N, C-alpha and C positions, 0 to 999 in steps of 0.2 A: 263109857261114856255114852250117856243115853242122849237121841235125838235132837231134842230141846238145848241142853246143854250145849253142844254143840253147834247146832245152828246159831246161840247165843255169840258162842265163842268165835265164830266165825264173823258174824256182824259186828263186834267189836273191833277184829284184827281188820278188816277191810275199813271200816270208821275211823281208825288209827292212821291206816297206811293213806287214805284221802287226806285227814287233815294233816299228817305230816309233810306228805308230798306238797297239796297248797300252800302252807305255811313256808317250806323252804324256797317254793318258785317265790310268794312276796321280798322275803329277807333275800335272797338271791337278788331280785328288782332292788329293791332301796337300795342295797349295797352299792351294783352297781350303774345306780342311775344318772350320777353325775351331770351334764348339760341336759339332760332329760327330766329331771329334777322340777318340780311344782316351782318351786323356790327359785331355780334359776330362769325359768322361762317368765318371771313375774319383771326378772331385774333384779333379784336381793343376792345371785351368786348361790354356788352350792354349800347346802348345809350340809358338815361333817358328822360324820356318828361312828362314835366307839364299836368296838365287840360288845362290850357290857349294852350301849343303849341298844345296838341288835335283838341282843338277847333278851333285853328286858320286853322289846318288840312281837319277837317271837310270840312270850311267854304271852302276854296277851292276846294275841292273835289269834294262836291256835285255842287257846280257851273260848274265844269270842265264834272260833269256828264250829269247836265242839260243839258248845250248849245249841246251837242253830242248826247241825247237822240234820241234810236234808233226811226225807224218808222215800222212799218211790214214788218218785212223779215230783216231786220237789225238786228244788234248788236252790243256793245261795249266789247272789250277783254280788261283787267285789268289784266296785272301778273306782275309777280316778276322773278327773279332767284334763287339760291341759293349762297354762300358767294363763292363757291370753282369759280363759273362761272362769279360772278358780275363783274369784270371788263371787260370778251369780249360778255357778254349778257346784263348787266345792269337791268333795269325795263321798262315796256311800256312807250312811250310817255305822258300820260295821267296819270300817277301815280307821273312818274320823273317832269311834270312840276308844280303839286301843290305841289310837294311838294319843289320846287326852290321858288313858290312863297310865301309857308309858312316860308321859311328860314331853313329846317331842312334837313341833309344830307337825300337822297334816301337810305342809307344802315340802317335808322333806322326801315324800313320796314319790314314785315317777308319775311323770305323766301320762295319759290315754291308755292307760290299761285297764283292761278287763277281764274278769272273770268269772267263770259258772262250774258250780261244785254240786256236783250231782252226787247221789250215794256210792256211785261207780266209776264216774269219768271227772275228769277237770277238765276245762276248757276256756283257752284264754286268745283273746284279741289284744295284738297289739301292732302297732302299724299296720294297721288293715290286713295283718295276716291273722285267720284264724286257724287253731291248730289244738290238740289232745294234748296236755301232756301226761295223762297219768289217764287210764282204762282198766276194770277191773280184767284179773284173766280168767278165761272162762272154764266153767267146771267141764271136766272131762267126765 
């Protein structure tokens, strides 16, 4: 395999890993939001989601992240506010669009969650804790 094809394949593989890791994290956070769900914090109770709902969200969110996949030095930021500030602040446009395409209220999202997606790393801030959930392995 020539150098350019191998480099392209490596880039595609890394992109796929990052998109999958980011999407998996959000789906898990949405699935397990419970009393941390924006809807609950707004006093509207927990919005129950089926496995089918979660798969539709997964499809739409992963497509959105893939289309906006960052190049070196750029990043995508996905964030939600909490129930108290939701009416004024809302959620970021990528999550909002993905939820609307899924025909599910954005208030089903977990509150106060921020994710930064880089081309080789994913960082998250939740409950004032900042941590990495994915980092590209160094080439030897």
